matplotlib code that plots the C-alpha trace (Angstrom):
import matplotlib.pyplot as plt

x = [-16.1, -12.4, -11.9, -14.1, -12.3, -8.9, -10.0, -11.3, -8.0, -5.9, -8.1, -7.7, -3.9, -3.8, -6.0, -4.0, -0.8, -2.3, -3.5, -0.1, 1.7, -0.7, 0.1, 2.6, 5.8, 6.5, 9.5, 11.1, 12.4, 8.9, 8.6, 11.8, 10.7, 7.2, 8.5, 7.5, 4.3, 1.4, -1.2, -1.7, -4.9, -3.8, -3.0, -6.3, -8.3, -6.1, -8.8, -10.9, -8.2, -7.3, -4.2, -6.2, -8.8, -6.0, -4.5, -7.8, -8.4, -5.0, -5.7, -9.1, -7.7, -4.8, -7.0, -9.3, -6.3, -5.0, -8.4, -8.5, -5.0, -5.9, -9.1, -7.2, -4.4, -6.8, -8.3, -11.9, -12.8, -12.3]
y = [-38.0, -37.6, -39.7, -37.3, -34.2, -35.8, -36.6, -33.1, -31.8, -33.9, -32.8, -29.2, -29.6, -31.0, -28.2, -25.5, -26.9, -27.0, -23.4, -22.2, -24.0, -22.6, -19.0, -17.1, -15.9, -12.2, -10.9, -8.0, -6.7, -6.0, -3.1, -1.5, -1.9, -0.5, 2.4, 1.0, 2.9, 1.3, 3.6, 1.6, 0.3, -3.3, -2.6, -0.9, -3.8, -6.7, -8.2, -8.9, -10.8, -14.5, -13.7, -11.6, -14.4, -16.9, -14.8, -14.5, -18.2, -18.9, -16.7, -18.3, -21.8, -21.0, -19.7, -22.8, -25.1, -23.4, -23.8, -27.5, -27.9, -26.4, -28.5, -31.7, -30.9, -30.1, -33.7, -32.7, -36.1, -39.3]
z = [9.5, 9.9, 6.7, 4.7, 6.0, 5.2, 1.7, 1.1, 2.6, 0.1, -2.8, -1.7, -1.5, -5.1, -6.4, -4.6, -6.1, -9.6, -9.3, -8.1, -10.9, -13.5, -12.6, -14.7, -13.1, -12.5, -14.3, -12.5, -15.8, -17.1, -14.7, -16.0, -19.6, -19.1, -17.0, -13.6, -13.6, -11.7, -13.4, -16.5, -18.0, -17.3, -13.6, -13.0, -14.5, -13.4, -11.1, -14.2, -16.0, -15.8, -13.8, -11.3, -10.9, -10.3, -7.6, -5.8, -6.2, -4.8, -1.8, -1.0, -1.4, 0.8, 3.6, 3.3, 3.3, 6.5, 8.2, 7.3, 8.6, 11.9, 12.1, 11.4, 13.9, 16.8, 16.6, 16.7, 15.3, 17.2]

ax = plt.figure().add_subplot(projection="3d")
ax.plot(x, y, z, "-o")
ax.set_aspect("equal")
plt.show()
C-alpha cells in the first residue's frame, strides 16, 4: 500500500511541476500599461480562460500534494 501511495505521490509531483511550468509569468509592467484597473472584461472572466483554469488546477494539485506529504510522513503504512 505504501508503494502505491508513493508512486501516486511521485506522479503528482511531476504533474504539479509541469502545470506550474506551463503557466505564463505575470509582468508587473502590464498593469501600468493597461492603467492598473481590475475592472476589465478579462479580469471579470479570468476564471473561464486557460490561465484561470491553470491557476485553479495548481491550487488543487498543491493541496493534494500537501495531503499526500502529510500522509507519507506520518507513517500510516507499515
